[in-house]
VOMAR-324162 format. One record per residue (C-alpha): residue number from 1; x, y, z. Coordinates in nm, 4 decimals. Last residue first. Layout:
// VOMAR-324162
seq	c1	c2	c3
NUM	X	Y	Z
...
//
This chain:
// VOMAR-324162
seq	c1	c2	c3
509	12.6701	5.6324	-3.7764
508	12.3631	5.5910	-3.5421
507	12.2218	5.8157	-3.3246
506	11.9531	5.6661	-3.0967
505	12.0956	5.7584	-2.7616
504	12.1845	5.3939	-2.7211
503	12.3819	5.4199	-3.0365
502	12.5581	5.7250	-2.8953
501	12.6796	5.5293	-2.6302
500	12.8244	5.2593	-2.8185
499	12.9698	5.4949	-3.1037
498	13.1352	5.6896	-2.7870
497	13.2833	5.3650	-2.6415
496	13.3900	5.2413	-3.0069
495	13.6039	5.5615	-3.0322
494	13.7536	5.5212	-2.6887
493	13.7413	5.7392	-2.3845
492	13.9060	6.0506	-2.2741
491	13.5783	6.2559	-2.3297
490	13.8416	6.5240	-2.5440
489	13.9586	6.2003	-2.7289
488	13.6210	6.0844	-2.7834
487	13.5061	6.4211	-2.9666
486	13.7991	6.4331	-3.1993
485	13.7357	6.0646	-3.3040
484	13.3938	6.1345	-3.2940
483	13.3604	6.4384	-3.5432
482	13.0438	6.5830	-3.5253
481	13.1662	6.9475	-3.5466
480	13.3612	6.8933	-3.2261
479	13.1564	7.1006	-2.9807
478	12.8435	6.9362	-3.0838
477	12.9954	6.5966	-3.0217
476	13.1302	6.7788	-2.6456
475	12.7585	6.8726	-2.6181
474	12.6166	6.5177	-2.6817
473	12.8594	6.3655	-2.4533
472	12.7888	6.6099	-2.1612
471	12.3859	6.6145	-2.2503
470	12.4143	6.1861	-2.2094
469	12.6442	6.1792	-1.9049
468	12.3692	6.4127	-1.7190
467	12.1002	6.1806	-1.8476
466	12.2562	5.8822	-1.6851
465	12.3269	6.0565	-1.3529
464	11.9810	6.1519	-1.3360
463	11.8508	6.5033	-1.3265
462	11.7128	6.6182	-1.0016
461	11.3921	6.7966	-1.0622
460	11.3001	7.1463	-0.9523
459	10.9353	7.3044	-0.8918
458	10.7443	7.4932	-1.0994
457	10.5973	7.2112	-1.3140
456	10.9412	7.1552	-1.4371
455	11.2529	7.3099	-1.3853
454	11.5864	7.0980	-1.4492
453	11.8608	7.0294	-1.1738
452	12.2050	6.9426	-1.1924
451	12.3609	6.9239	-0.8781
450	12.6888	7.1111	-0.7898
449	12.9899	6.9530	-0.8744
448	13.2867	6.9406	-0.6059
447	13.5801	7.1361	-0.7144
446	13.8984	6.9655	-0.8116
445	13.8150	6.9067	-1.1855
444	13.6326	7.2117	-1.2021
443	13.9313	7.3678	-1.4496
442	13.8384	7.0483	-1.6774
441	14.1714	6.8288	-1.7185
440	14.3839	6.8772	-2.0320
439	14.7371	6.8202	-1.7707
438	15.0205	7.1085	-1.8767
437	14.8540	7.3384	-1.6739
436	14.8780	7.1372	-1.3321
435	15.2768	7.1052	-1.4093
434	15.4880	6.7989	-1.5787
433	15.8418	6.8874	-1.4983
432	16.1269	6.9266	-1.7956
431	15.9463	7.0976	-2.0940
430	15.5656	6.9982	-2.1151
429	15.3675	6.9424	-2.4026
428	15.4313	6.5900	-2.5230
427	15.4582	6.4242	-2.1496
426	15.1267	6.6327	-2.0618
425	14.9160	6.4819	-2.3668
424	15.0663	6.1088	-2.3102
423	14.9551	6.1989	-1.9122
422	14.5816	6.2666	-1.9959
421	14.5277	5.9858	-2.2913
420	14.7002	5.7492	-1.9934
419	14.4477	5.8903	-1.7363
418	14.1122	5.8989	-1.9623
417	14.2178	5.5095	-2.0454
416	14.2651	5.4272	-1.6846
415	13.9329	5.5569	-1.5721
414	13.7125	5.7638	-1.8378
413	13.4841	5.9087	-1.5651
412	13.8354	5.9940	-1.3837
411	13.7128	6.2201	-1.0554
410	13.9744	6.4296	-1.0181
409	14.1381	6.4945	-0.6961
408	14.4409	6.2982	-0.7321
407	14.5286	6.4006	-1.0589
406	14.5510	6.7810	-0.9345
405	14.7620	6.6504	-0.6402
404	15.0052	6.4934	-0.8999
403	15.0166	6.8252	-1.1042
402	15.0950	7.0301	-0.7819
401	15.3318	6.7867	-0.6507
400	15.5542	6.8219	-0.9956
399	15.5698	6.4949	-1.2309
398	15.9263	6.4919	-1.3511
397	15.9763	6.4594	-1.7430
396	16.1596	6.1552	-1.8931
395	16.4548	6.3279	-2.0460
394	16.4808	6.2948	-2.4375
393	16.1254	6.2625	-2.5326
392	16.0950	5.9684	-2.8041
391	15.7096	5.9728	-2.8451
390	15.6848	5.6090	-2.7403
389	15.9801	5.6210	-2.4732
388	15.8932	5.9457	-2.2705
387	15.4897	5.7958	-2.3024
386	15.5896	5.4353	-2.1792
385	15.7729	5.6166	-1.8591
384	15.4876	5.9049	-1.8101
383	15.2544	5.6076	-1.8182
382	15.4271	5.4085	-1.5491
381	15.4041	5.7315	-1.3551
380	15.0739	5.7777	-1.3750
379	14.9793	5.4296	-1.2931
378	15.1879	5.4407	-0.9696
377	15.0379	5.7833	-0.8702
376	14.6879	5.6539	-0.9538
375	14.7676	5.3087	-0.7317
374	14.8645	5.5087	-0.4640
373	14.5754	5.7551	-0.4756
372	14.3378	5.4669	-0.4025
371	14.1620	5.2322	-0.6147
370	13.8111	5.3567	-0.5874
369	13.8347	5.6415	-0.8578
368	14.0308	5.4308	-1.0752
367	13.6934	5.2195	-1.1533
366	13.7414	4.8444	-0.9654
365	13.7067	4.5621	-1.2341
364	13.4348	4.3361	-1.1132
363	13.5483	3.9526	-1.2110
362	13.3257	3.6833	-1.2846
361	13.4331	3.3088	-1.3206
360	13.1493	3.0770	-1.4283
359	13.0186	3.3746	-1.5822
358	12.9319	3.2986	-1.9162
357	12.7038	2.9735	-1.8777
356	12.4785	3.1937	-1.6032
355	12.4259	3.4568	-1.8486
354	12.3491	3.2082	-2.1589
353	12.0833	3.0183	-1.9455
352	11.9487	3.3646	-1.8645
351	11.9462	3.5046	-2.2387
350	11.9750	3.8719	-2.2462
349	11.7159	4.1225	-2.3531
348	11.4375	4.0234	-2.1668
347	11.4096	4.2739	-1.9259
346	11.4994	4.0559	-1.6395
345	11.7954	3.9242	-1.8344
344	11.9036	4.2637	-1.9137
343	11.9180	4.3696	-1.5223
342	12.1374	4.0486	-1.4760
341	12.3542	4.1591	-1.7564
340	12.3865	4.5139	-1.5936
339	12.6297	4.6243	-1.8929
338	12.9729	4.7485	-1.8766
337	13.0887	4.3843	-2.0778
336	13.3354	4.1702	-2.0728
335	13.3973	3.8063	-2.2313
334	13.6702	3.5432	-2.1996
333	13.6040	3.2159	-2.4172
332	13.8657	2.9460	-2.4371
331	13.8447	2.8046	-2.7924
330	13.8949	2.4187	-2.8724
329	13.6459	2.4574	-3.1912
328	13.3660	2.1980	-3.4094
327	13.2023	2.3324	-3.6814
326	12.8771	2.1290	-3.7828
325	12.7879	2.1376	-4.1507
324	12.4741	2.3024	-4.2405
323	12.5657	2.6235	-4.3664
322	12.3940	2.9507	-4.4427
321	12.5898	3.1857	-4.1516
320	12.8586	2.9026	-4.0351
319	12.7241	2.5998	-3.7876
318	12.8233	2.5747	-3.4411
317	13.0209	2.3604	-3.1573
316	13.2370	2.3558	-2.8792
315	12.9576	2.2017	-2.7103
314	12.8008	2.3936	-2.4199
313	12.9567	2.7489	-2.4381
312	12.9537	2.7104	-2.8434
311	12.5998	2.6340	-2.8255
310	12.5385	2.9466	-2.5374
309	12.7036	3.1418	-2.8407
308	12.4734	3.0001	-3.1043
307	12.1817	3.1420	-2.8954
306	12.3240	3.4525	-2.8368
305	12.3058	3.5049	-3.1510
304	11.9512	3.4968	-3.1869
303	11.9151	3.7660	-2.8958
302	12.2098	4.0287	-3.0617
301	12.5087	4.0813	-2.8864
300	12.5689	4.4242	-2.7043
299	12.5671	4.3186	-2.3926
298	12.8874	4.1037	-2.4603
297	13.0702	4.4399	-2.5100
296	13.4190	4.2780	-2.5852
295	13.4123	3.9253	-2.6901
294	13.7585	3.7757	-2.6303
293	13.8184	3.4408	-2.8147
292	14.1276	3.2447	-2.6541
291	14.3408	2.9827	-2.8561
290	14.3525	2.6460	-2.9716
289	14.1336	2.7221	-3.2953
288	14.1173	3.1167	-3.2358
287	14.0116	3.1821	-3.6289
286	13.7775	2.9062	-3.6150
285	13.6214	3.0947	-3.3312
284	13.6832	3.4436	-3.5125
283	13.4756	3.3280	-3.8109
282	13.6086	3.1267	-4.1193
281	13.4897	3.2622	-4.4860
280	13.3397	3.0095	-4.7646
279	13.3672	3.1973	-5.0998
278	13.1651	3.4668	-5.3186
277	12.9403	3.5559	-5.0373
276	12.8357	3.8757	-5.2285
275	12.5099	3.8229	-5.2069
274	12.4131	3.5770	-4.8939
273	12.5013	3.2349	-4.7714
272	12.6245	3.1645	-5.1591
271	12.9457	3.0455	-4.9904
270	12.9698	2.9304	-4.6478
269	12.9694	3.2082	-4.3465
268	13.2112	3.3181	-4.0697
267	13.1080	3.1961	-3.6949
266	13.1978	3.5144	-3.4762
265	13.2107	3.7951	-3.7442
264	12.9227	3.6489	-3.9178
263	12.7044	3.6556	-3.6226
262	12.8204	4.0258	-3.5479
261	12.7353	4.1452	-3.8867
260	12.3393	4.2213	-3.8502
259	12.4120	4.3741	-3.4983
258	12.6330	4.6287	-3.6803
257	12.9855	4.6198	-3.5366
256	13.1786	4.8215	-3.2944
255	13.0070	4.7494	-3.0237
254	13.0182	4.3513	-3.0331
253	13.3913	4.3997	-3.0219
252	13.5248	4.0435	-3.1163
251	13.8622	3.9959	-3.0183
250	14.1048	3.6864	-3.1166
249	14.4239	3.5387	-2.9052
248	14.5680	3.2979	-3.1392
247	14.7986	3.0062	-2.9370
246	15.0790	3.0055	-2.7842
245	14.9064	3.1306	-2.4675
244	14.6536	2.8720	-2.4615
243	14.8159	2.6669	-2.1644
242	14.7603	3.0126	-1.9408
241	14.9059	3.3335	-1.8617
240	14.9228	3.4692	-2.2075
239	14.5356	3.4367	-2.2241
238	14.4149	3.5192	-1.8465
237	14.6723	3.8279	-1.8724
236	14.4823	3.9338	-2.2449
235	14.1196	3.9212	-2.1018
234	14.2646	4.1509	-1.8004
233	14.4125	4.3848	-2.0272
232	14.0748	4.3811	-2.2338
231	13.8748	4.4597	-1.9392
230	14.1507	4.7584	-1.7903
229	13.9073	5.0028	-1.6430
228	13.8504	5.2433	-1.9521
227	13.4764	5.1641	-1.9813
226	13.3117	5.0523	-1.6166
225	13.3192	4.7270	-1.5291
224	13.2536	4.3116	-1.5914
223	13.4939	4.0821	-1.6630
222	13.3313	3.7493	-1.7551
221	13.5689	3.4639	-1.7717
220	13.4779	3.1108	-1.9456
219	13.6488	2.8272	-1.7222
218	13.9722	2.6642	-1.9272
217	14.2227	2.6302	-1.6157
216	14.5306	2.7797	-1.5024
215	14.4361	3.0988	-1.6150
214	14.1654	3.1242	-1.3323
213	14.3845	3.0756	-1.0598
212	14.5886	3.3609	-1.1659
211	14.3431	3.6024	-1.2406
210	14.1224	3.5431	-0.8928
209	14.4751	3.5968	-0.7266
208	14.5234	3.9081	-0.9585
207	14.1672	4.0179	-0.8954
206	14.1933	4.0423	-0.4928
205	14.5269	4.2266	-0.5330
204	14.3362	4.4778	-0.7281
203	14.0862	4.4944	-0.4622
202	14.3454	4.5770	-0.2136
201	14.5294	4.8492	-0.3763
200	14.8631	4.7442	-0.5061
199	14.8151	4.8792	-0.8825
198	14.9914	4.8498	-1.2070
197	14.9013	4.5611	-1.4623
196	15.1594	4.5767	-1.7967
195	15.3561	4.2797	-1.6766
194	15.1039	4.1243	-1.4012
193	15.2478	4.0767	-1.0438
192	15.3574	4.4362	-0.9426
191	15.4566	4.6035	-0.6109
190	15.7542	4.7836	-0.5027
189	15.7088	4.9481	-0.1618
188	15.5436	5.2890	-0.1378
187	15.7336	5.5018	0.0658
186	16.0323	5.5241	-0.1202
185	15.8652	5.7686	-0.3651
184	16.0836	5.8880	-0.6331
183	16.3728	5.5976	-0.6159
182	16.0416	5.3400	-0.5843
181	15.9162	5.4856	-0.9209
180	16.2352	5.3537	-1.0530
179	16.1808	5.0305	-0.9134
178	15.8660	5.0405	-1.0247
177	15.9192	5.1353	-1.3906
176	16.1424	4.8447	-1.4247
175	15.8859	4.5925	-1.2805
174	15.6191	4.7660	-1.5656
173	15.8387	4.5556	-1.8734
172	16.0414	4.6865	-2.1050
171	16.3493	4.7490	-1.8799
170	16.3542	4.4021	-1.8057
169	16.4214	4.2566	-2.1501
168	16.6969	4.5024	-2.2066
167	16.8665	4.4234	-1.8636
166	16.8218	4.0084	-1.9606
165	16.9734	4.1280	-2.2657
164	17.2969	4.2706	-2.1187
163	17.2889	4.0063	-1.8629
162	17.2977	3.7507	-2.1317
161	17.6346	3.9418	-2.2765
160	17.7670	3.9824	-1.9436
159	17.7251	3.5987	-1.8735
158	17.9070	3.5062	-2.1922
157	18.2164	3.7073	-2.1067
156	18.2352	3.5713	-1.7977
155	18.1756	3.2119	-1.9034
154	18.5107	3.3135	-2.1459
153	18.7093	3.4240	-1.8737
152	18.6703	3.1009	-1.6744
151	18.3640	2.9359	-1.4578
150	18.5323	2.6584	-1.2442
149	18.5119	2.3089	-1.2855
148	18.2853	2.0382	-1.0644
147	18.0819	1.8738	-1.3043
146	17.8394	2.1568	-1.3013
145	17.9815	2.5334	-1.2629
144	17.8610	2.5902	-0.9021
143	17.6796	2.9273	-0.8556
142	17.5418	3.1582	-1.1009
141	17.4393	3.5502	-1.0502
140	17.2830	3.8370	-1.2525
139	17.2735	4.1763	-1.0449
138	17.0338	4.4618	-1.0538
137	16.9769	4.7955	-1.1081
136	17.3172	4.9178	-1.1720
135	17.3306	5.2755	-1.3850
134	17.4695	5.2813	-1.7163
133	17.1900	5.5345	-1.8361
132	17.0355	5.2465	-2.0461
131	17.0164	5.0293	-1.7315
130	17.2544	4.8377	-1.6126
129	17.2425	4.4471	-1.4873
128	17.5660	4.3527	-1.3079
127	17.7685	4.0587	-1.3515
126	17.8115	3.7577	-1.1052
125	17.9974	3.4499	-1.1473
124	18.0476	3.1684	-0.8144
123	18.2252	2.8634	-0.7596
122	18.2060	2.5958	-0.4414
121	17.8503	2.7040	-0.2793
120	17.7163	2.4404	-0.0034
119	17.3344	2.4607	0.0474
118	17.2154	2.4299	0.3379
117	16.9544	2.7507	0.3422
116	17.0325	2.9784	0.6398
115	17.4081	2.8755	0.6282
114	17.4857	2.9024	0.2716
113	17.3560	3.2365	0.3300
112	17.5653	3.3010	0.5939
111	17.8762	3.1921	0.4247
110	17.8803	3.5873	0.2558
109	18.1871	3.5190	0.0024
108	18.3946	3.8819	-0.0431
107	18.6980	3.7733	0.1677
106	18.6907	3.4379	0.0191
105	18.9016	3.2093	0.2117
104	18.7344	2.8663	0.0517
103	18.4795	3.0437	-0.1861
102	18.6575	2.8978	-0.4863
101	18.7183	3.0112	-0.8609
100	18.5245	3.3546	-0.7575
99	18.4198	3.5846	-1.0428
98	18.3199	3.9132	-0.9578
97	18.1873	4.1401	-1.2505
96	18.2539	4.5144	-1.1800
95	17.9609	4.7551	-1.1289
94	18.1110	4.8847	-0.7855
93	17.8179	4.8579	-0.5428
92	17.5785	4.6199	-0.7242
91	17.8726	4.3730	-0.7938
90	18.0006	4.4100	-0.4358
89	17.6397	4.3489	-0.3210
88	17.6231	4.0253	-0.5325
87	17.9549	3.8756	-0.3930
86	17.8637	3.9202	-0.0237
85	17.7785	4.2646	0.1029
84	17.8656	4.5799	-0.0771
83	17.4819	4.7124	-0.0904
82	17.3050	4.5448	0.1808
81	17.1707	4.2018	0.0994
80	16.8258	4.0614	0.1077
79	16.7682	3.6613	0.0255
78	16.4052	3.5900	-0.0301
77	16.1881	3.2966	0.0322
76	16.4239	3.0030	0.1996
75	16.4938	2.6768	0.1303
74	16.3575	2.5966	-0.2399
73	16.6042	2.8831	-0.3348
72	16.6673	2.8670	-0.7034
71	16.6521	3.2458	-0.7774
70	16.3967	3.4947	-0.8620
69	16.3396	3.8369	-0.6922
68	16.6292	3.8090	-0.4674
67	16.6603	4.1285	-0.2765
66	16.9258	4.4141	-0.2836
65	16.9603	4.6755	-0.0511
64	17.0496	5.0336	-0.0382
63	16.6916	5.0543	0.1367
62	16.5493	5.3593	-0.0770
61	16.7218	5.1687	-0.3576
60	16.6035	4.8480	-0.3375
59	16.8003	4.6962	-0.6002
58	16.7353	4.3734	-0.8104
57	16.8963	4.0171	-0.7549
56	16.8353	3.7652	-0.9910
55	16.9924	3.4252	-0.9042
54	17.1132	3.1040	-1.0733
53	17.1907	2.7414	-0.9447
52	17.3192	2.4003	-1.0581
51	17.5587	2.6205	-1.3168
50	17.5837	2.5033	-1.7043
49	17.5872	2.8413	-1.8112
48	17.3300	2.8097	-2.0852
47	17.1733	2.6239	-1.7953
46	17.1799	2.8456	-1.5557
45	17.0307	3.1589	-1.7715
44	16.7452	2.9381	-1.9100
43	16.6390	2.8800	-1.5814
42	16.6852	3.2169	-1.4227
41	16.4623	3.3603	-1.7393
40	16.1953	3.0612	-1.6079
39	16.2094	3.2312	-1.3076
38	16.1683	3.5994	-1.4446
37	15.8598	3.5320	-1.6505
36	15.6937	3.3289	-1.3733
35	15.7686	3.5785	-1.1444
34	15.6181	3.8428	-1.4226
33	15.2797	3.6992	-1.4817
32	15.2337	3.7679	-1.8527
31	15.0846	4.0884	-1.9783
30	15.2421	4.1030	-2.2705
29	15.5305	4.3344	-2.3874
28	15.8104	4.1153	-2.2221
27	15.6221	3.7664	-2.3830
26	15.7985	3.7958	-2.7022
25	16.1428	3.7418	-2.5070
24	16.1001	3.4101	-2.3637
23	16.1775	3.2113	-2.6162
22	16.4776	3.3447	-2.7834
21	16.5845	3.4915	-2.4330
20	16.8975	3.2554	-2.3917
19	16.9507	3.1961	-2.7589
18	17.1262	3.5222	-2.7793
17	17.4034	3.3810	-2.5587
16	17.5124	3.1035	-2.8288
15	17.7578	2.9197	-2.7213
14	17.5135	2.6556	-2.5880
13	17.4079	2.4454	-2.3488
12	17.0729	2.2657	-2.3285
11	16.7809	2.4641	-2.3742
10	16.4999	2.5107	-2.1221
9	16.1254	2.4796	-2.2570
8	15.9049	2.7457	-2.2124
7	15.5277	2.5995	-2.2640
6	15.5417	2.4206	-1.9381
5	15.7187	2.7273	-1.7566
4	15.3878	2.9025	-1.8703
3	15.1229	2.5820	-1.7631
2	15.3176	2.5515	-1.4428
1	15.2563	2.9412	-1.3557
//
């Protein structure tokens, strides 16, 4: 959090409301720590308005309350108000701005908060945060004009313009999706930590804590988990919440490149290093100078290249292909794999010294089936909202109870990526409500799968799971007439993942 705030410096008072979100607006679509983001917004609003303090309230619809989500409140953790209670509660209830030049003898002012904090509020200005439908979902409030003055009509107009910007920014975050979701499912509290990363299950909360700590350092991070569990999402979260967030985030997918090209991709080459190398070419490590290199599918890295990567981890230096000049870089490395690297070490397919160097901080991302039905529902509703915006659907579809039950009964071998594809298809095809028939899932998804057997030597032999997966993938590829893009879509996995699996089966492009 500290590194994020340090890189987002507060500006002095300006007459241009658009400048308030200028340095933080780019974070809206990224996997940023939402607490840090919202506190920075409040800091900038207070500075722009020449106010001593600021508060961002959000509406808790099920409880008909407001709660402070970001505020200058060193004395207490959170403020909660009933709708209509206090100035902020009055704004949330009526939607109209409230400007109080003096709190003395002001009926709408709630003195209980000052009693709790020991702070003395003298003047106060609050305006509503509205969504695109015009509904109030929060309140932006500033306290005590610096110098002892009062907030005037120009200040009210300016804060209203700033609130419109803040509202637009918040509606593009997963926090807003959670607020809307809480209206439909009030028994699930609003929960979020990193923008775009949805989930409040115990395994996810444990991961959030580790990511938050790791992001503040330059420690190498290894992300493990099945395909579609969100490894790249968390890699970006590590980068965006670190001191390197203003520098490049460069991805290298080892599964998408032939082994002979991976070294060149990572380290670049010198002129004349091979036929066609007419000029020097920088590799990903040089391109990412000062930032983060994300090495996806690390288990596909050829052994000779593993040695060069080890040197980068140890000394932050290497030579380009065909070169002798040592290149030094300042980069952070985050790697991901679905493979069992410890087993690969035992088989001699992965360097032991690199294995211990790469897993300084190791995170095992849980498959969707192990995250619980609450997480699945949160993620599904998030994808409904994002797909509605993406495809310009006039009215956000409602997820019917039978459709939700079917989602919960499926095992999701493709994890979150498969769920995203499923929901996007349903949003496009449905008319009003998402029903079970709109979900592109196998008809047997709700039934326990019978054991698959092979006849051999007059008795039955249980087929290993990996063999079942291989047969299914090859069957789907055959049905798609060899079209890998179509087959990957049907399987609910990425094309690169399909390519990697086919490579394992001995089928090259």
